[in-house]
C-alpha positions in Angstrom: 0.0 0.0 0.0 1.0 3.6 -0.3 2.3 5.9 2.3 -0.2 8.0 4.2 0.6 11.2 6.1 0.0 11.3 9.9 -3.2 13.1 10.8 -2.7 13.3 14.5 -2.5 17.0 14.6 -5.9 17.4 13.1 -7.4 15.3 16.0 -6.1 17.9 18.5 -7.4 21.4 19.0 -5.4 23.7 16.8 -5.9 27.4 16.0 -4.8 29.5 13.1 -3.5 33.0 13.8 -3.6 35.5 10.9 -2.3 39.0 11.0 -2.1 42.1 8.9 0.1 44.8 10.3 0.8 48.2 8.7 4.2 47.9 6.8 6.6 50.8 7.0 7.3 52.4 3.7 10.6 53.9 2.3 12.4 56.4 4.4 12.8 59.2 1.8 11.9 62.1 4.0 14.3 65.0 4.6 12.8 65.6 8.0 14.9 63.9 10.7 11.9 63.5 13.0 10.0 61.6 10.3 13.1 59.5 9.5 13.4 58.6 13.2 9.7 57.8 13.4 9.8 55.5 10.4 12.8 53.8 11.8 11.0 53.1 15.1 8.0 51.9 13.1 10.2 49.4 11.2 11.6 48.2 14.5 8.1 47.8 15.9 7.0 45.8 12.7 10.0 43.5 12.9 9.6 42.8 16.6 5.8 42.3 16.2 6.1 39.8 13.4 8.8 38.0 15.3 6.6 37.7 18.4 3.7 36.4 16.3 5.8 33.9 14.3 7.2 32.5 17.6 3.7 31.6 18.7 3.6 28.5 16.5 4.4 27.1 13.1 4.3 29.7 10.3 2.5 28.3 7.3 2.4 31.5 5.2 3.6 35.1 5.2 1.1 36.1 7.9 -0.5 32.9 9.1 0.6 30.7 12.1 -0.8 27.4 13.2 -0.5 26.7 17.0 -2.2 24.7 19.7 -5.3 26.1 21.2 -3.6 26.0 24.6 -1.7 29.0 23.4 -4.8 31.1 22.9 -4.2 33.3 26.0 -0.6 33.9 24.9 -1.9 35.0 21.4 -4.2 37.5 23.0 -1.4 38.8 25.2 1.0 39.2 22.3 -1.7 41.0 20.2 -2.4 43.4 23.1 1.3 44.2 23.5 1.6 44.8 19.8 -1.4 47.2 19.8 -0.1 49.0 22.9 3.4 49.6 21.6 2.0 50.8 18.3 -0.4 53.2 20.1 2.5 54.7 22.0 4.4 55.1 18.8 1.4 56.7 17.1 1.2 59.3 20.0 4.6 60.5 19.0 3.5 61.0 15.4 3.2 64.8 15.0 3.5 64.7 11.2 0.7 62.1 10.8 3.0 59.6 9.0 1.8 56.5 10.7 -1.4 54.8 9.7 -4.3 54.5 12.2 -4.0 51.7 14.9 -7.2 50.4 13.4 -5.1 49.0 10.5 -3.6 46.4 12.9 -5.6 43.2 12.3 -4.9 40.0 14.3 -7.4 37.2 14.2 -7.8 33.7 15.4 -9.5 30.8 13.7 -10.3 27.7 15.8 -10.3 24.4 13.9 -12.5 21.6 15.2 -12.6 18.6 12.9 -16.1 17.1 12.5 -14.8 13.6 12.8 -11.5 11.9 13.6 
């Protein structure tokens, strides 16, 4: 007979975490304040995506699969990401950064109908 993949993971509770974070653009401004802000935005983006990707197994550019036991940790990380972005946005006097409403982090819970 042929080889069959193991389906054990589908029998357990897994969740998918998907995210869409505002991506910093090019830093072509002559204003040093704007350059500094965009640099901090890029740092925030890199740290945020790293935290999210460490929650589980990345299966796409902005999708992670993890165990449902990590759900509280997912919410904690999402809250930290929003809080740090809000603090960064407060420093944005030139209105360079997008609205915090652009931060989208969602969870999909998978529950197989049968084993």
